C-alpha positions, 0 to 999 in steps of 0.5 A: 357767894358771888354777886351773881349767885346772890342775884339769882337767889334774890330773883328766886326768892322773889318769884317763889314768894313775892313780897317776902324780899324785904330790906332786911333780906337784901342787907343780909344777902350782901353782908356775907362779903368782906366788902358789903358795899362792893358786893351790893354794887356787883349784885345790882349790876348782875341783876341789871344784866339778867333783866336786860338779858331777859328783855332781850330774849323776850324781844327776840334778840332785837334791841328795839323790841326789848326797849319797847317791852321796857317802855310798856313795863315803865308805863304800867308801873307809872299807871299804877301810881308807884312812880 
């Protein structure tokens, strides 16, 4: 499974059953590789690209709008006391 496939599978699992993607699930997802540490790093990069792409789409392909959306998400996260 490529890092991109792993990232998509983890996103799908999170959307289908929020709260079920535990540390164990994440560890098992990257252990399928010959180099789990590199697979983990590559999966993380894929997730970041996917999230940035989504924010960019939400912002109408305008980087400043995407950054404003990210700031709103960060603010909501901090307000919930999860910082």
